C-alpha positions in Angstrom: 0.0 -0.1 -0.4 1.3 3.7 -0.7 0.6 6.2 1.3 0.4 9.6 -0.9 0.8 13.1 1.1 -0.3 16.1 -1.3 0.0 19.8 0.2 -3.6 20.5 0.1 -6.9 18.5 0.0 -8.0 19.6 -3.7 -4.6 18.8 -5.2 -5.3 15.0 -3.5 -8.8 15.1 -5.0 -6.9 15.6 -8.4 -4.7 12.9 -8.0 -7.0 10.4 -6.4 -9.2 11.5 -9.3 -6.5 10.5 -12.0 -5.7 7.5 -10.1 -9.2 6.2 -9.6 -9.2 5.9 -5.7 -12.8 7.2 -4.9 -13.2 5.7 -1.3 -13.6 8.7 0.8 -12.8 8.5 4.4 -12.1 10.6 7.4 -9.1 12.6 6.1 -8.1 10.4 3.4 -9.1 8.9 0.0 -8.7 5.0 -0.2 -8.9 2.4 -3.1 -6.7 0.4 -5.7 -3.5 0.4 -3.4 -3.3 3.8 -2.5 -3.7 6.0 0.7 -4.3 9.7 -0.6 -4.0 12.5 2.3 -2.8 15.9 2.9 -1.3 18.1 4.8 -3.1 21.4 5.0 -0.4 24.0 4.1 2.4 24.3 6.9 1.2 21.7 9.4 4.3 21.5 11.4 6.5 24.6 12.1 9.6 25.3 14.0 8.2 26.3 17.8 8.3 29.5 18.9 10.8 30.9 21.4 9.2 30.0 24.4 9.6 26.3 23.6 13.3 26.3 24.3 12.8 27.9 28.0 10.6 30.3 30.0 13.2 33.0 29.9 12.3 33.4 26.4 8.4 33.7 27.0 8.9 37.7 27.5 10.8 39.6 25.2 13.7 41.1 26.9 17.5 42.3 25.7 19.2 40.7 28.4 17.7 36.6 26.4 19.3 37.8 23.1 20.2 36.2 21.2 18.4 33.1 21.4 20.2 30.3 19.2 18.5 26.7 19.4 20.9 24.0 19.4 18.3 21.4 19.4 15.5 22.6 17.2 11.9 21.9 18.3 8.7 21.8 16.1 5.0 22.5 16.9 1.9 21.2 15.1 -0.1 24.3 14.0 -3.0 24.5 16.7 -5.9 24.1 14.3 -4.6 21.5 12.3 -3.8 18.8 15.1 -6.5 16.3 13.8 -4.9 16.2 10.3 -1.6 15.7 11.4 -2.6 12.7 13.6 -4.6 11.1 10.8 -1.3 11.2 8.7 1.0 10.2 11.9 -1.8 7.1 11.9 -1.4 6.2 8.2 2.3 6.4 8.2 2.6 3.6 11.2 -0.3 1.4 9.7 0.8 -1.8 8.9 -0.2 -1.9 5.3 1.8 1.1 4.3 4.9 0.0 2.4 6.1 3.5 1.2 5.3 7.1 1.5 5.0 9.3 -1.6 5.6 13.0 -1.1 3.3 14.7 -3.6 3.5 18.1 -1.9 4.3 20.7 -4.2 7.3 20.5 -6.4 9.5 23.0 -4.8 11.7 24.1 -1.8 8.6 25.0 0.3 6.9 22.0 -0.8 9.5 19.8 0.2 10.0 21.4 3.9 5.8 20.7 4.4 6.3 17.0 3.7 9.8 16.4 5.4 8.4 18.3 8.7 5.5 16.0 8.7 7.1 13.1 7.9 10.3 13.9 10.5 7.8 14.9 13.5 5.4 11.9 13.1 8.7 9.5 13.5 8.1 8.1 9.9 11.0 5.6 8.9 9.3 3.8 5.6 10.9 4.4 1.9 10.0 8.0 0.7 9.3 8.7 -3.2 9.1 12.1 -5.0 6.0 13.2 -6.9 7.5 16.0 -9.3 5.0 17.4 -12.0 4.6 20.6 -13.0 0.7 20.0 -14.2 -2.0 18.5 -12.6 -3.7 17.0 -15.4 -4.6 13.5 -15.1 -1.9 12.5 -17.8 0.7 14.4 -16.0 -0.3 12.8 -12.7 -0.2 9.3 -14.0 3.1 10.0 -15.8 4.5 11.2 -12.6 3.4 8.1 -10.6 5.1 6.0 -13.3 8.3 7.9 -12.9 8.7 8.2 -8.9 12.0 9.6 -7.8 13.7 8.1 -4.7 13.0 10.7 -1.8 16.4 10.7 -0.8 17.5 12.4 -3.9 15.7 15.4 -3.0 17.8 15.4 0.7 19.9 18.6 -0.6 16.7 20.8 -1.4 15.5 19.8 2.1 18.6 20.7 3.4 18.5 24.3 1.8 14.7 24.3 2.5 15.4 23.6 6.3 18.4 26.5 6.2 15.8 28.6 4.8 13.5 28.1 7.7 16.3 28.0 10.6 17.6 31.5 9.5 14.5 33.0 8.7 13.7 32.3 12.4 16.9 33.1 13.9 17.4 36.4 12.1 13.4 37.4 12.2 13.2 36.5 16.1 16.5 37.8 17.4 16.4 41.2 15.3 12.7 41.5 15.9 12.8 41.2 19.5 16.0 43.2 19.7 14.7 46.4 17.9 11.2 46.0 19.5 12.5 46.0 23.0 14.7 48.8 22.4 12.2 51.1 21.2 8.9 49.7 23.0 7.0 48.9 19.7 6.9 45.9 17.9 9.1 46.2 15.1 9.2 43.1 12.6 12.5 42.7 10.8 13.0 40.1 7.9 15.8 38.9 5.9 13.5 39.6 2.8 11.0 42.3 3.7 13.3 44.8 5.4 15.6 45.3 2.3 12.4 45.6 0.4 11.3 48.3 2.6 14.6 49.9 2.3 14.1 50.3 -1.7 10.4 51.7 -0.8 12.2 54.1 1.4 15.0 55.3 -0.8 12.3 55.7 -3.9 10.4 57.9 -1.5 13.3 60.1 -0.4 14.1 60.5 -4.1 10.7 61.9 -4.5 10.6 63.9 -1.8 13.8 65.4 -2.2 13.6 65.8 -6.0 13.8 69.3 -7.0 11.8 70.2 -10.2 13.5 72.3 -13.0 12.6 73.7 -16.3 14.3 73.0 -19.5 13.2 74.1 -23.1 13.1 72.9 -26.7 13.2 74.9 -29.7 11.1 73.0 -32.2 11.2 73.4 -36.2 8.2 72.1 -37.9 9.9 71.2 -41.6 7.6 69.4 -44.2 5.2 68.6 -41.5 7.5 67.0 -39.0 9.2 68.7 -36.0 12.7 68.8 -35.5 13.4 69.2 -31.8 16.6 71.1 -30.6 18.7 69.5 -27.7 17.4 70.5 -24.1 18.0 74.2 -23.2 18.0 75.1 -19.3 18.0 78.5 -20.2 14.4 80.5 -21.0 16.8 83.2 -22.9 18.9 81.2 -24.5 16.0 78.9 -26.3 14.0 82.3 -27.1 17.6 83.6 -28.7 17.7 80.2 -30.9 14.3 80.9 -32.0 14.6 84.1 -33.3 17.8 82.8 -34.8 16.2 80.3 -36.5 13.5 82.5 -37.6 16.0 84.3 -40.1 17.8 81.1 -41.0 17.9 78.6 -43.4 17.8 74.7 -42.0 19.3 72.1 -43.7 19.2 68.4 -43.7 22.8 67.1 -42.7 22.1 63.5 -42.4 19.2 60.8 -43.1 19.9 57.3 -41.2 17.1 54.3 -41.8 17.8 51.3 -39.4 15.5 48.3 -39.6 14.9 47.0 -36.1 13.8 43.9 -34.7 11.3 43.5 -31.4 11.6 39.7 -30.4 8.5 38.0 -28.9 8.2 38.2 -25.5 9.3 35.0 -23.2 6.7 33.0 -21.6 5.8 33.8 -17.8 7.8 33.0 -14.8 5.7 33.8 -11.8 7.1 37.2 -11.2 6.7 38.7 -14.7 3.5 37.1 -14.4 2.8 39.1 -11.4 4.1 42.1 -12.7 1.9 42.1 -15.9 -1.2 41.4 -14.3 -0.6 44.4 -11.8 0.2 46.3 -14.5 -2.8 45.4 -16.6 -5.3 44.5 -13.8 -4.0 46.1 -11.1 -4.0 42.7 -8.9 -1.3 42.5 -6.1 1.3 40.0 -6.1 -0.5 37.6 -3.9 -3.6 38.2 -5.5 -2.0 36.9 -8.8 -0.8 33.9 -7.2 -3.7 33.1 -5.4 -5.7 33.1 -8.5 -2.7 31.0 -10.3 -2.8 28.4 -7.7 -6.2 28.1 -8.2 -6.0 27.6 -11.9 -3.6 25.1 -10.9 -5.6 23.3 -8.7 -8.3 23.0 -11.3 -5.9 21.8 -14.0 -6.3 24.6 -16.3 -2.5 26.1 -15.6 1.0 24.6 -15.2 2.5 24.8 -11.3 2.9 28.7 -10.9 5.9 28.6 -8.2 8.4 29.0 -11.1 11.4 31.2 -12.2 11.4 29.8 -15.4 10.6 31.3 -18.7 11.2 28.5 -20.8 9.7 25.2 -21.8 11.7 21.6 -21.9 12.7 20.5 -25.2 9.9 17.5 -25.1 7.2 19.8 -24.6 7.0 21.0 -28.5 4.1 19.0 -29.5 1.7 19.8 -26.4 2.8 23.7 -26.6 1.6 23.8 -30.2 -1.6 21.9 -29.7 -2.4 24.1 -26.4 -1.8 27.2 -28.6 -3.8 25.8 -31.6 -6.6 25.4 -28.9 -5.8 29.2 -27.8 -7.0 30.2 -31.0 -10.1 29.1 -31.0 -10.8 29.8 -27.4 -9.6 33.4 -26.9 -11.9 35.8 -28.1 -9.4 38.4 -29.7 -8.1 35.7 -32.0 -11.2 35.5 -34.0 -10.6 36.0 -37.4 -6.9 35.9 -37.3 -5.0 33.7 -39.8 -1.8 32.3 -37.2 0.6 29.6 -37.3 2.4 29.1 -33.9 6.0 28.3 -33.7 6.9 27.0 -30.4 10.3 26.2 -31.0 11.8 29.8 -29.4 9.8 29.0 -26.2 11.8 25.7 -25.7 15.3 25.6 -23.9 15.8 22.6 -21.0 19.0 24.3 -20.0 16.9 27.0 -19.0 14.5 25.4 -17.0 15.1 24.8 -13.3 12.7 22.8 -11.0 9.5 23.8 -13.2 9.0 25.2 -16.6 7.4 28.6 -17.5 3.6 28.9 -16.7 1.1 28.0 -19.2 -2.7 26.8 -20.2 -2.9 23.1 -20.5 -4.8 20.9 -22.5 -8.1 20.6 -19.8 -8.8 24.1 -21.6 -10.5 22.4 -24.3 -13.3 21.2 -22.0 -13.6 24.4 -20.1 -15.9 27.2 -20.8 -14.1 30.5 -20.0 -17.3 32.3 -19.4 -18.2 30.2 -16.1 -14.7 31.0 -14.6 -14.7 33.7 -12.6 -13.6 36.9 -14.0 -10.2 37.2 -12.0 -9.2 33.2 -12.8 -10.5 33.9 -16.5 -7.9 37.1 -16.4 -5.1 35.1 -15.5 -5.9 32.3 -17.7 -6.2 34.6 -20.7 -3.1 36.6 -19.8 -0.9 33.5 -19.8 -2.5 31.9 -22.9 -2.0 35.6 -24.6 1.6 35.5 -23.5 2.0 31.9 -25.1 0.6 33.1 -28.4 2.8 36.0 -28.2 6.2 33.9 -27.4 4.9 31.9 -30.5 4.4 34.5 -33.2 6.7 36.0 -35.6 9.2 38.9 -34.4 7.9 42.4 -34.8 10.1 44.5 -37.2 10.4 48.4 -38.3 12.3 51.2 -39.7 13.3 53.6 -37.6 14.2 56.7 -39.3 16.3 59.7 -37.7 17.0 63.2 -39.6 19.2 65.6 -38.0 19.2 69.0 -39.2 21.2 72.2 -38.6 19.9 75.6 -38.0 21.5 78.7 -36.7 24.7 76.4 -35.7 22.6 73.8 -33.7 21.1 70.6 -34.7 17.6 69.6 -34.6 16.3 66.1 -34.5 13.8 64.4 -36.2 12.4 60.8 -35.2 10.2 58.4 -36.7 9.2 54.9 -37.6 7.6 52.7 -40.2 5.9 49.1 -39.3 7.4 46.6 -41.7 6.1 43.4 -40.0 3.7 43.8 -37.3 4.3 40.1 -35.8 3.4 39.7 -32.4 2.6 43.1 -31.5 -0.3 43.0 -33.8 -1.6 40.0 -31.4 -0.6 42.3 -28.6 -2.9 45.3 -30.1 -5.7 42.6 -30.3 -5.5 41.5 -26.9 -5.0 45.2 -25.3 -8.4 45.8 -27.1 -10.4 43.8 -25.2 -8.9 45.0 -22.3 -11.7 47.6 -20.0 -9.1 50.2 -18.9 -6.2 51.4 -20.6 -3.3 49.8 -18.6 0.4 51.6 -18.6 2.2 50.8 -21.7 6.3 50.3 -21.5 6.7 50.1 -25.5 9.1 53.9 -24.8 7.9 55.0 -28.3 7.1 58.5 -27.3 10.1 59.9 -28.9 8.9 58.7 -32.4 6.3 60.0 -34.7 4.3 57.4 -36.9 6.1 58.4 -40.2 9.3 60.7 -41.2 8.9 61.8 -44.7 11.7 61.2 -47.3 14.3 63.9 -46.3 17.4 63.8 -48.1 20.7 65.1 -46.9 21.6 68.4 -48.3 17.8 69.4 -48.5 17.3 73.0 -47.1 14.2 74.7 -46.1 13.7 78.3 -45.3 10.5 78.7 -44.7 9.2 77.1 -41.6 7.5 77.6 -38.2 9.3 77.5 -34.9 8.4 77.5 -31.2 9.8 77.0 -27.8 8.1 74.6 -25.3 8.7 74.4 -21.7 9.2 71.3 -19.9 10.0 70.2 -16.0 12.0 67.5 -15.2 10.1 64.6 -13.5 10.5 63.1 -10.0 10.8 59.0 -9.8 7.6 57.7 -10.1 6.2 55.7 -6.6 6.9 51.8 -7.1 4.1 49.8 -7.9 4.1 45.9 -7.3 4.9 45.5 -10.7 7.9 47.6 -10.7 8.8 46.8 -7.1 8.7 43.0 -7.9 11.2 43.7 -10.8 13.6 45.5 -8.8 13.3 42.7 -5.6 13.9 40.1 -8.8 17.4 42.4 -10.1 18.2 43.3 -6.4 21.9 42.5 -6.1 22.6 41.1 -9.1 25.5 42.7 -9.9 27.1 41.4 -6.9 26.0 37.6 -7.6 27.8 35.5 -10.2 26.6 35.2 -13.9 26.0 31.6 -13.5 24.3 31.6 -10.4 20.9 30.0 -10.6 18.6 32.4 -8.2 19.2 35.8 -7.6 17.4 39.1 -6.0 15.2 39.3 -2.8 13.3 36.3 -2.3 11.7 33.8 -4.3 8.9 34.0 -7.1 6.9 32.2 -4.8 7.7 34.4 -1.6 7.8 37.9 -3.0 4.2 38.9 -2.6 3.8 37.4 0.6 6.8 39.4 1.8 5.0 42.7 0.3 1.8 41.7 2.0 3.7 41.7 5.8 4.8 45.0 5.0 1.2 46.4 4.3 -0.2 44.3 7.3 2.8 45.4 9.5 1.7 49.1 8.9 5.2 49.4 7.4 3.9 50.0 3.9 0.6 51.5 2.7 -0.9 50.7 -1.0 -2.8 53.9 -2.7 -4.4 52.6 -5.9 -1.8 50.7 -7.7 1.0 52.3 -5.7 3.3 51.4 -2.6 4.6 54.0 -0.2 6.3 53.5 3.0 4.8 55.0 6.2 6.7 57.2 8.7 7.1 54.2 11.1 8.6 52.1 7.5 11.0 54.8 7.0 12.3 55.2 10.8 12.5 51.6 10.4 14.7 51.2 7.7 16.9 54.5 9.3 17.7 52.6 12.3 18.5 49.1 11.3 22.3 48.3 10.4 23.2 47.8 6.2 23.6 44.1 7.2 19.7 43.7 7.2 18.4 46.5 5.0 21.3 45.8 2.2 19.9 43.5 -1.1 23.6 42.2 -1.4 23.5 40.2 1.5 20.4 38.6 1.1 20.7 37.7 -2.4 23.9 36.2 -1.4 21.9 34.0 1.3 19.5 32.9 -1.6 21.9 31.9 -3.8 23.9 30.1 -1.4 20.6 27.9 -0.1 20.4 27.4 -4.4 24.0 26.1 -4.1 22.9 23.7 -0.9 19.6 22.6 -2.9 22.6 21.4 -5.5 24.6 19.9 -3.1 27.5 22.5 -3.7 27.5 24.0 -0.4 27.7 23.1 3.1 24.5 23.7 5.3 26.1 23.6 8.9 29.1 26.3 7.1 25.4 28.7 6.3 24.0 28.3 9.8 27.2 29.1 11.7 27.2 32.3 9.7 23.8 33.1 10.3 24.2 32.3 14.2 27.3 34.8 14.0 25.6 37.5 12.3 22.5 37.2 15.3 25.3 37.5 17.9 27.0 40.7 16.5 24.0 42.2 15.8 23.1 42.3 19.6 26.5 43.2 20.8 26.3 46.3 18.4 23.0 47.4 20.2 23.3 47.6 23.8 21.1 50.7 24.6 19.4 53.7 23.0 19.0 57.0 24.1 16.0 58.6 25.8 15.5 60.6 22.7 15.7 57.6 20.4 13.4 55.6 22.5 10.7 57.8 21.7 11.1 57.3 17.7 8.3 55.1 17.6 6.2 56.5 19.8 2.6 56.2 18.4 1.3 60.0 18.0 -2.4 60.4 19.5 -4.4 63.1 17.3 -4.9 66.2 18.9 -8.5 67.2 19.4 -7.7 70.7 20.7 -6.3 72.8 23.0 -6.7 72.4 27.3 -8.6 75.5 28.4 -6.7 75.3 31.7 -3.3 75.2 30.7 -3.0 75.3 27.0 -1.3 72.0 26.2 -2.8 69.5 23.7 -5.9 67.5 24.5 -5.8 63.8 23.2 -8.7 61.1 22.8 -8.3 57.7 24.5 -11.1 55.1 24.8 -12.7 56.5 27.6 -11.8 60.2 27.4 -10.6 63.4 26.0 -7.9 64.2 28.5 -4.9 66.8 28.7 -1.5 65.7 27.6 0.2 67.8 30.8 0.3 64.9 33.6 0.3 68.0 36.3 -3.1 68.8 34.9 -6.4 67.4 35.8 -8.7 68.4 33.0 -10.5 65.4 31.8 -13.7 65.3 29.8 -15.2 61.8 30.1 -17.1 59.8 27.4 -19.7 58.2 29.8 -20.0 61.7 31.3 -23.7 61.4 33.0 -24.6 64.6 31.4 -24.6 62.8 27.8 -25.7 59.4 28.8 -29.0 61.3 30.3 -29.5 62.8 27.1 -29.0 60.1 25.3 -26.1 61.9 23.5 -22.7 60.2 22.2 -20.0 62.5 23.4 -18.1 62.4 20.0 -14.8 64.1 19.2 -16.6 66.6 16.9 -18.6 67.6 20.1 -15.2 67.8 21.9 -13.4 69.8 19.5 -16.2 72.2 19.0 -16.4 72.5 23.2 -12.6 73.1 23.2 -12.4 75.7 20.6 -15.4 78.0 21.6 -17.0 76.5 24.7 -20.2 75.4 22.9 -21.2 72.6 20.6 -24.3 72.5 18.3 -25.9 69.0 19.2 -29.3 67.8 17.6 -31.4 65.1 18.7 -30.8 65.9 22.7 -33.2 64.1 24.9 -35.3 65.7 27.5 -35.6 63.0 30.6 -38.5 65.5 31.8 -40.4 65.6 28.5 -39.2 62.5 26.7 -38.8 64.4 23.8 -35.9 65.1 21.7 -34.6 69.0 21.0 -31.6 70.8 19.2 -28.9 72.9 21.8 -26.0 73.9 22.3 -24.0 72.5 25.1 -21.6 74.6 26.9 -18.8 73.9 28.7 -19.0 74.8 32.1 -15.6 74.5 33.3 -14.6 75.2 37.1 -11.5 73.9 37.3 -12.4 71.5 39.7 -11.9 67.4 39.3 -15.0 66.9 37.3 -16.2 69.0 34.0 -19.4 70.1 34.1 -21.6 71.2 31.3 -25.2 72.7 30.6 -27.5 73.3 27.5 -28.2 76.7 26.2 -31.3 76.4 23.7 -30.8 78.3 20.6 -32.4 82.2 20.5 -35.6 82.3 18.4 -35.5 84.2 15.6 
């Protein structure tokens, strides 16, 4: 009997369906010599710090660094039942081997091995390694199961990643939280990511706008433009000189250019494009792609490869043909896909690029949720673009001399639309007008046939005024791109993985920064908050540098290949934690206040003039020596069935009275409108009275 353990129930059900296993039990499916069960995500995790001793239950500087020697594990509190089921299944006498069918990647390996080891299982391990949840792919995967021990190095890298995150995350978070008296989450990937957002924000806020000028000549209906001029008087002078001078064409260059079709999507490029076109966050795109994978409509999403393996040519051609009939923008298009450019086994790591599957043939696209349909269409469109002909055009540059200055006219004419015609058709089906990244703003659609030596004596001239532009705030699309390439200049050219994090973790990093209050979303854009900027300012370069974290990721990749020693890596991590604690023994009183929460000021205290703040129960003077307090549950307001709102409090502090509607009269049982007057006599309690508005 084989025990098959998937990562999620939905995946287990797909495997069961492909293998014809139908008998449902409590927490697993049985039949045909198989027991198919599942984890529920990270079923077993590294234990919290308190597991290593009572002294770690409270956060304190004196208990740092925390460096476990015998690592402890814990079963997630809400997942105990499923772990118990898996453990019992593993120890069943009729189970001869266990198949790891968790996601085929580093984290999937970790999820399975943690359960396998904590359950005390010693039975032989096999590994299912597939990139598609289609029935044929699953059956083929089971026909070619690998020895589980072949993935020991991958597990070692996953374990190092988990332990390194724990050591740096726990120690740095506790260290800086204790120093600043506020929870400050620090992580090996999220902190450098936050630094990139803070750097961009600083570049925007310190940017000084400067004016510049262009002189433009209209020659045969085409504008020839001068170089940038920083001085308005110089621009006007050049304009005046041109008005009395001849313009001569001194050179015309025509250059044929080719734009190759785009590569297929890896996860990061899919997330970038979905953010740019649909405004989806990186996490939303990953969740949608995962849902489509589990519906067997999309191949495995957590990939960093943009190519297919050499043996996938036939499959890719069939899928492309299927897409031509399924995608609305391909109607009436005569197109023969050539997938050869998308095939390169040498450039495929654990998983090939993301493409739709042949399951599409049985699927009604209109029946899918719109967001899933958008992602599936986007991945399908990218396969068609990649299988189309290159786009070619002729770029024309004409240079003119006038009044001893040069002027340039640029144009382009399309020779063959190629894949860009398919892209244009796809873009026409989109509801909004997403940002374009063509970079063709300098070109006009066409340039007349100018010839060298051609002169112009009558033409119009004008000066245009422009402002230098600050850098744009990061969107998730641009941030993902920066994360992907961070530290690349410091890594070897043949390193398999570069940048901050992995395609699978970048979305979660961005979400954690937002949820921790260090970053906020405004539409598609991401901005660091005040606390986010302060955090990167107080942390050392070792925690904010993408260079270091990129090196970590590369080392983990080497460990996964068996080319680096996990123990050496972990010793380096422990040394870093020790040095970090030594470097920050204390803070000045002023520095401790850096993350102190700023409470909104309601108004000025009528007794001493200090700011009045709001708390859950009252409005109080910020000067501790002053006793002025207005209680929200004051009997005056409760008797009149009126909520003592910040608006009323602000009015009372500003002018001594507040206009309030719907005051209840205990005597008559009716409501009326009146002015509540602050009648403060300087005693322990503040008094109020009602003043009826004067009749007109």
